[in-house]
N, C-alpha and C positions, 0 to 999 in steps of 0.2 A: 389815381396816382400812379405814375410810372415807377415801378419798384426798382428798375435798373438805374434810376437817377437818385434814389434815396441814399444819402450819404450820412455817415455818423460824424458829427461835428464836435465831439468831445476833445478836451486837451490831449495832446500827444504824449501821454504818460504811459508807462509800461502797465497795461491792463488789457484784459480781454473782455469784450462786451458782445454778446450774441443777440442779434435782432433777427427774428424770423417772421416773414410776412406770409400768412397762410392764404390759400385760395388758388384757383387754377386760372391760367392765362394762356392766350394764344397770341400774345403781343409779339410782333415781328421786328420791332425796333431794336437793333443790336448795337446801339451806339457804344463807343469806347467808354470804359468805366474810369478812365483816368480823370482825376479832378483835383483842382487846387483848393487847399483849405488853409485857414490861418491858424497858426499855433497860438492858442490863447495865452500861453505862458510867456513866450519870448517875443511874440509878434512877428517872428520870421515867417516867410512864405516857404512852405514845404510841398514837395511833390509826393502825394500818396501813391502807393503801388497797389495794384489789384490783381487778384487771381480768381479765375472762374473754374468751378468744378461742375461738370454736367454728369448727372447720376441716372443710371437705369438699373433695373433689377427685375427679377421674377418674370422674364420674358416667356418662359414656358413654351418654347417651340413656335412662337407666333412669328413666322417668317414674313408672311404677307397678310393682307386684309381678308383672310379666309380661315374659317374654322373647319379643319379637315375632319375632326371627330364627328361633326354634325353634317358635313358636306354642304356648307352654306357660307355665303359671304359674311364677313364681320369686320367692318372698318373702325371698330372702337379703338384699335391700336395694333401696331405690328412693328417689327424691326425696320421694315422698309419705310414706314411713316416716321418712326423715330429718327431715322437717318436724315430725313428732310428737316425735322425740327432741330436736330443737332447742328446742322450746317447753318441755320439761321442764328443760332446762339453762340457758336464756336468762334473764338478769335485766337490770336497768337498766344494769349496767356491762359488758355483753357486746358484743363486736364479732364479726360473722359474716363469714367469709372463705371463698371458693372458689378453688382453685388450678388450675383449668382442665381441659380435655378433657371438655366438656359436651355437645356437639351431634353427636358421631360415635358410631356403633354402635347396635345395637338398633333399626335402621330409622329412627333419628332424622333421617337425611339426607333422607327423603321430605318433611320439613317445612321444608327450607331455603328454599323460595320463599315461605313465610308472612311477612307483615310483621314479626311477632315470633315467633320460634321458641317452641314450647310449653315447652321447657326453660327458656328465658329468662323466659317468663310465670310459670312456677312459682317461679323464683328471685326474681323481683320480688315475687310474692305473699308469699313467706316473709320477705323483707326483708333480703337480703344487703347488707352494707356495702362490701365490697371483693372484686374478682375479678381474676384474670389469665387470659390466654389459655393454653391448652395447645397442644402441637404439633399435635393433630388438628384444631383449629380452622382450620388452614392447608390442610387437604386439599381444600377446596372453592373456593379462590381468595380473593384479598384483599377482594373486595366482600363476601363472606360474613363474613370476619373483622371488617371495619368495621361491618357491620350487627349482628353479635353484640355488639360493644363498645358501639355507640351505642344499642342498645335495652335494655341493662341499666340498671336504676335504680342499681345499685351503682357505686362508683368503680372504673373499670377501669385497672389499672396495667400498664405495659409499658415497661421502661426500656432495652431493648436491640434494638429493631426500628425502623428508620428508612426513610422512603419515598424516592422517587427524588430528592426535593429535600433529603434529609438532615434531614427534619423527623420527630420522633418520632411514632409512631402514637398514643401515649397518654402521659400523665404517668408518670414513673418512680417517683414516690413520692407519698404523702399522709400528713398528720399528723392523727391522730384523738385527741380528748380524751374520756376517760371517767373519772368519779369523781375529777376533778382531775388525772388522769394523762395525759400527752401521749406518744403512741406513734407513731413513724414506721414506716410500712409501705412496703417497697421491692419492686417486682414485676419479675420476669424470666421469660423462657421459655428452654428449652434452645436453644443455638445450633445444634443439629443439625437444626433445621427447614430449614436451607438444603440439607441432604442429602436429606431426605424429600420436600420440596416445592420443589425447586430452580426448576422452571418457574414456579410460582405466585409465587415471591419474586424473579423476574427484575427487576433494577433496584432492589431493596431491599437494605439493609445490615443485617446482624445482627451485633451486637458482643459482646464478651466480658462475661459477667454479673458477674464479679468486678471487672473494671475499672470497669464502670458503677456497681456497688454502692458501691465506695470513692469514686468521683466524687460520687455523690449524698450520701453521708454527709459528705464534705468540704464540699459546698455547704450542707448543713443547718447544720453546725457554724460555718461562716463567717457565715451569717445570724444565728446565735445570738450569736456574738462581736461582731457589728456592731449588735446590738440590734434587728434587723429582726423576729425572732420570739422567742417564749419558749423556754426550754430544752426539750429532748426527754428523756424519762425512759427510753426503751428503743427499740431498733432491731429490727424484725422483717423478715426476708427472706421474701417470698412467691414461691417459686421453683418453676416447673413443671420440675423436674429430679429425677432419681433419685439414689441415694446416690453412685454412682461414674460417672465420665464414660463416654461411648460413643464408639467409633470413634476413640479417642485425640484427641478434640477437647478442647482446653484449657478447663478450668473449665466443663465441661458436666455435672458432678455436684456436688451440694451439699457433699460432703466437701471438694472442692478449693476451692469458694467460701468455705466456712467458714474454711479455713486462710488464705486470702488476705484475708479480711475479719474480723479479730478483734474489731471493734467491734460486730458483730451480737450480739444476746442470744438470739434464737431463729430457727430456720428452719422454715417451713411448706413441706414438700416434697411432691412428687407424682410421677407418671409411672411409677414402679416398681411400683405396685399392691401394696405391702407395708405391713402394719401395723407402724409403727416408732415407738418412744418411746425416745429415746437422749440422751446428753449427749456432745458432741464435745470434743476438746481445746480448752482455752480457756473451758470452761464455757458453750458454746453449745448450747442445747437444740434438738432436732430432732424433728419428728413427720411421719408420712406415713400415708396411708389405703390400705386395700384399694380395689378398683375397684367401680363400679356401686353405690355407696351401702351397701356391706357394713359400713363403719365410719364414725364421725366421731371427731375428736380434740377434746378439751376441754382448753384450756391456761389455767391459773390463775397469774397473775403477782401477786406480793405486793410492795408498795413501802413502805418506811419513810418516814414523813413527819417526825415529831418537830418540830424547829424549822425544817425545810426547807420552809416554806410560802410563802416568798418566790418571786415569779415568776422571779427571776434564778438560781434554784438547781434543779438536777435532783434528783429524789427517788431515793435509792438503791434498787436492785432487790434485795430480800432473797432471793427464791426463785421458782422456776418449778416447778409441779407439773402434769404432763400425764396425761391419762386417755383410754384408748381405749374407745370405746363400740360394742359390737356392735349391729347394727340389726335382725337377723333376727326378734327377738321383738316388735318395735314394730308397732302397728297403723298403717294408712295414715291420714293426715290427711284427714278427710271433705271439707274445702273444696278441698284440692288434687286429690282424686279427682274432684270435680265439675268443677274447672277443666280437667282432662285428659280428661274423658269423651269429647268429640267426636274428639280425636286418638287416644285409645285405640281407638275404634270403627274409625277409618280405618286404623290400623296393623294391626289384626286382619284387616280385610277384605283389605288388601294382602297380608298374610302367607298368607292362605288361598286366594288366587287360583290356580286351576289353570292351568298353562302347558303341560302335555303329559303323555305317558305313557312309563313305562319298561317295556320288554319284556325278559323273561328275568330270571334271578336269579343271584346270586353268593354263594358261600360261601368264606371264606378257607380256605386249606389248614390253618391252625391258628389257633385263637383263644386268646390268652393274656391273661387279665384284667389290664388296666392298660397293655398295650402296643398301640399303634395298629398294625393290620395293615399300614398303608402304610409302616411302617418295616422290615417283614420281607419284603414282596413287592409286586409291582406289583398295582394294583387297578383296577377299572372307574371308580372316582371319579377317580383321577389320569389315567387314559386319556382320560376325557371332557374334563376340564379342559384337558389338553394338546392334544387334538384341536381344541378350540375356539380355543385360543391360536394354534396353527399355521395354522388356517383364516383367521382375521382378519388375522394378521400376514403371511400368505403366506410362512411360515418353513419351514425344513428340520427344525428341532429346537425343542422347547418344554421349558422348565424350570419346575417348580412344586413346592411343598412341601405336606405335609399341613396343611390349613387347619382341620381339625376332628378330633375323635376318633370321628366316625361310622364305623361299620364298612363301610358301603356304601350304595348306593341300592337301595331295595326296589322290587320290581315293582309296577306300578299307576300311579295318577295321581301326578303330581309338581306340588307347589304351590310358590309363591314361598319359603315357609319351608324347603323341601327344598334350594333353591339356596343359601340361607344356611347350611344344614348342611354342604354340600360345599365352599362357598367363602365363608368367614365375613367376610373383610375387604374394605374398599373399596380396590381396587388398579386402577391403569390398566395397559393393555397397551403394552409397549415392544418394540422389535426392535433387536438389535445384530448386528454382524458379528463372528464368531469364526473363528479358524483352528482346525484340528483339534487343535493343541497347546493352544490356549486352552480349548477345550471339555474336553480331558483334564484340564487343571489345575483347571477348575471342578468336575468330577465328583470329583476327588481331594479337593478342599476339602470338598465336601459329605459324602464318605465318612468324613471325620474325626469324624463324630458317633459312630462305633462304637469301642468299646474293642477292642483286639487280642485275638483268640481265643487261648487257651492250653489246654494238654492237659486240665486238670481241669474246664474250663468245660462246663456242660450247657445253657446258654441264651445268647442274644445279650445283651451288656451295652453300655451307651451312655456316652459322655462327657457331662459335665454342661453341655450346651449346649441351648438351647431347641429343641423339636421342629421349629418352623417354620424353623429354619436348615438343615434337611435337604432338599435338592432331588433329585428324580429327573428323568430326561429321557425324552421320546418322540422318535421319528425316528431313533434309533440303538439298536443292541443292545450290551449290555455286561454284565460281571460284576464284583461287588465282593468281593474276596478279603480277608475280615477276619482271616485268619491272618497277613497281612502288615502291616508298620508303616504309619503314616499317610504318604501321599504315594506309596505303591507298590501301591495296592489295585485300581485300575481296570485290568481285563484284558479282552482280546478285544473292543475297541471297534470295532464294524463298522457299516456301513449295513445296512438290512433285507435287501439282496440278498447279504449276506455279505462284501462288499468292505471291506477295512480302512480305517478313517478315518486318513488320512495327516496328519502334522503341518502341512503347508502347504495342506491343503484349506481352502476358504472356505465357511462355513455361515452362513445367516441363522437367528438364534436368538431365539425369543420368550421374554420374561421379564416380570415385573411391575415397576412403577415402584419399589416398595420394595426389591426385590432389586437392581435396577440402582443405586439411589442409595446403598444402605448396604453393598453388597458388591462389585459389579462395578466401579463407577466410582471407588471410594476406594482410592488407592494403599496397598499394604501389607496389604490384607485377603486378596485372592486374587492380584492382579496388581501388579507394580511400575508406576511412573508411565508408563514408556515402553512398557508392554505392555497397556494397558487396551483392551478391545474397543471398536470404533467404534460409536457410537450412530447407528442408521439412522433411526429414527422413534419419536416419542413419542405418547402419548395416542391410540393406534390405536382407531378405532371410537368416538371420544368423542361422536359424534352419537347413538350408541345408549346409551352409558353405560360404567361401569366393567366389569371382567371378569365380575362376576355378571350384568350385563345382557347381555353378549355371550353368556354361556351360555344365557340365556333366549331371546335372539334366534335362536341356533343351533338350539335345540330346536324352536322354533315355526316359523321361517321357512326354515331350511336342511333340517332333518330332518322337516318336515311334522308336528310334534307328537309324534313317536315316536322314541325312541333305544333302541338295544340296550344291555343291561347286559353289556358285553363288555370284555375286557382285552387289552392288547398283549402282556403278559408278555415285555417286551423287556429286562428286567434281572432279575438274581437275586443272592442272597448265596451265596458259596461259601467254603470254607476252614474251616467250622465242623464239624470231623470228630469230633463227640462220639458217644458210645455212644447209639444211638437209644432203647434201653430206659430209660437214665438220664434222657435228655432228656424222654421222655414222662412219667416219674415227676415230674420237676421241674415240668413244665407243670401236671400234675394238682394238685400241692401248692400252686402259686401260685394256681390257679383256685379251690381250696377254702379259700384264705387260711391254709393251714398255714405257708407261706413268704410273707413280705411283701416286695414289691418296694420298694426304697429309691429314692424319687423325688428329682429335683433341681429346679433352678429352672425356672420356666415349665412344670412338669409333666413334665420329662424322666424317662422311666421307667427303672428298673433300672440305676442307676448303681453299685450294689454287685454285683459278680459273684456268680452262683449256680453253685456247683461241686459235684462229687460229695460233698464233705465236708458240704454242707448236706442231703444225702439220708440221712445216717446216723441 
């Protein structure tokens, strides 16, 4: 079925009906959406009017079909490919919208000092109409946020962030007219930016997106009733938020905002990196994209005009049809490639810069296809990261998570791209004071990623939580007994000299800013309000850079350009008392894909247990 020709044939009465067709398409038929329908009430012939919205989001620095962090081609999506797809779907009645997270990741931050960021240059060249900020725009400080918004040719919307004087950073809404149809676009960012970038937002106020959305709609409707503006035919929420809220923050997910704001007709979501086409309660349509340009969403809105051509009457919305478009088969737009050429060259040179040498090699005890070795044993990668964190924070203990699925650092020259392999995200180094009991609680929380081992199990299984929520520690020795229930798994917690870590011991613990903001400092995640570890220092080594640059500095200037590929082996899993022969058979069957691992969200591996029954 050609979704672009599916029309809603209900009577032209004042009602909103949202139809969402899920699935990805690379259909290049861009026929006009104008269609004649018969008014089933009067029998008159009316000319429906149509408006198309093309939606991108979470581009995360993907200029071209190349992953600069890994120094390898990746044509799964890019702004240059998206540009080609946009041109095939755009017509005179199209509004082009981006829903944020544009200038972070894929080494995009190396261009933050440019007068106009190359991603912004590309969006300006493509001709975006509306943009909102994503949460990652705030990673680099408010000056960067302002420059990002001010250098966009598009109208930038931001209805729930206020400066020190309680002035909004940008307008909360805009009304655009296409094909005689007036649509109000309302822009919001997730309020959880105050958790992730608390220091950057010091003095700023971030408000509830649902309250702000209803306030804006009230304001628009008051202006309509007072004759200040013409009627609005539809309300569109442009929300950099995922489906459900995070960290129990009220109205931080578009499901909750939709429930609180029933006058919305459609929500353009983001942040969750999922391809979503859905209809919510109240006939509110919602779309969301995968990350890094892997998809775009095409939203087609059909309005019944009939006799409602007067300027004082809104046109009934007859239907909404949404289409997901996969980008991987699209060629790059030659003009955008030319625009990005100098930045592409700089990013590749940066990625290929040699920073040191790795001496020695490491082979995991066991390689299981699809399961990161860092979840099963200590690794040289984690040991190196934690060694760096403890060194610069002058800490007793360091906590870090698997930042990548790389199996280890190979011997030989190490380039900048290798650093991105072992520490992919832009995180600052923090230091907190923990008691021995608080550290124990933290490690118990982290060990909750494992499912409890049972007699028939032949492999480790995981709860459906993202891999990056599993931290290990250096500076102490311990065992994780997965045969025990959650909260009782950390045993034999000692210092390297064998002395037991007592509950009232005080330790300086190095963590990254993301973990501090989203887990340690938020009451109810690990600690209660009166038990939160004391923050000692933030942005440690900021004159050098984030943790990736601290790793680089450590290799070059502390280790003289050479680091050993060695491992602390300070923690291990116990309690998995399976039959070794059965376990080896299971691993073999998984590795040759006879048994498939069932993955969860964010790539969590093996959430369905593999037991002796699977070996029969």
